[in-house]
N, C-alpha and C positions, 0 to 999 in steps of 0.2 A: 565763277565769272571768270571773262578774258578780263586784258590788262588793259585795251581797251574800253571797257567799258570803266572798268575803276579809273582811267585818262581821263573820259566824261564828264564824271560824277567830281571830280575832284576842280575838274572847268567850270561847268554849272553852281556848284559850291562857291566857286573864288568870283563870280562872277555875282554873284546875288549877294556878295558882302562888299565887293566893288560899290554897286547898285544905293546899298545901303551906308555906305562911307560916303558917295558921291551925294548923297539929297543930302545928309548929315551938317558936313562940311563947306565953309561959308567962304574958309578965309584962304586966300590967293597960294600961297608959301607951305600949309601944307595941302592945297591942292597939287603942287609942284610936288610935293615928297611923294606925295598917295601916285602922281602919272609915274618915277623912277621908280616907284618900287611895284606897280604896276608890271610896270616895261622887265624892271629883272624878272617878275615871280612870268609874264610871258615868255620869256627866252629859258628859263628854265622850266618852265611850261614846254617850250617848242625843244629844248634837246631831250628834253624824258621823253616827249612823243617820239624822235627820233630812237633816241635808246629805243622804246618798245617795239619801230615798227623795224628795227634791225635788227633783235632779236624774235619778233615774231615772224620774220626771212628768215633765218638761222632755224627758228623753229617748221616752217612751216617744209625748209630745207630739208632738216631730219625726219618730219615725217613723214618729206615725199621718201627718203632716204629708207625710214623705215617699212612707207607702203611695199617702197622695192624689197625690203627685207623678207619681209611677212608673207608675202607673192610665191614670192623662191622660196621659202620655208611650207608653205601650202604645196606649190608645185610638187618638191622633192617628198614632203608627204603622202601628195597624190599618188607618183611613182610605188614609193614604195607601198604604199597600199592595193594599186594596182596590180605589183608581183605577190603581194599575199592572197589578193582576189584569182592571180592567178592560180597559184600554186592549190590552194583551198578547191577550184574547178577540178585541177591533175589530180586530186586525193580522193576530189565528190567520182570522177568517171571514174577510176582503181575499186573504190569502193560498189559503184554501180555495180562495175563488174565481177568482182568476185558475189557480190549477192547474186549475180544472173546464176554465179558458177553454182554456185551455192542450190538456189532453188531447182536448176537442171539432175541436179545429183537426188537433191530430194525428190523431186520426179519419176529420176532411176530407177533409184529407191525404190518409192511407193508404186512405180512399176512391177518391180522387180516384184514388190511384198503381194501387190495382189493379183499376179501373176503364180504366185508362191499358195497365195487362199485358192487360185481355182483350179490350180495342179491338187491340193493338199484333196477339194470338192471331188475330181477326178477321182482319186485314188480312194477316197473312200465308197464312193460310186462301185468304183473295178471291186475294189473287196467286197461291197456285197451279193453285188454278180455273182464273185468265184462263190464267195459261200453259198447260195444260192444254189449256184448248180453242184458244189460239192453235196448236197442234201441232196438234189439232184439226184444223180451220181448215185450216190447211197440207197435211195428207193429204188433206183433203176435195179442195181445190183439187186436189190432184194430182193424187185420182181418178176428178173434173169434165174434168180434160187428156184423163185415161186415155180416160175413156167418151166425150171427144168426138171424139179418133184415131181408137178403135175404131168409132164413129158413123159416122167418115169412111169407112176402110176398108171396114165395109163396103158403101157406099151406091156403092167402087167397086168394091169382088167384085160387085155386084149389075148392074153397069152392064157390066163386061163378060164374065160369063155370062149377060146378056143379049144381047148382040151376039156372040156364038160360039153362042147357041141361033137366031140369026134367020142 
């Protein structure tokens, strides 16, 4: 609760007491002393109210200063956070470029590996063709030798037949 609320509660309690005392007292001397007490209380309450208001003004000024100080602190904190954010964004772009380079390198490596795979397949296919051709060459040389043998036999048979026919 604020100081003003306490003050108003005290005034209300005092006012209630005064009303009760006013209705209960009938003699004039006690009424005069009572009014003197009431005036002194009223003046003390007025002084108290003045002190509280001056304190609240000081508190208000302090709170305004505090708000200003808090605002300035918030601004500096914001600036620090903005700087950190910019640093983080720069770091993020650097990491992104590094990642892009790494993925490009990986793509080149995978392209090279796929090219190597294709080259290996082609090499195996060519080796198979070479081995097939070597087999055909062996068969061809055998056929040539058979053909030569048959030519020689044929020439021998022709000579034998020509001698028999003479």
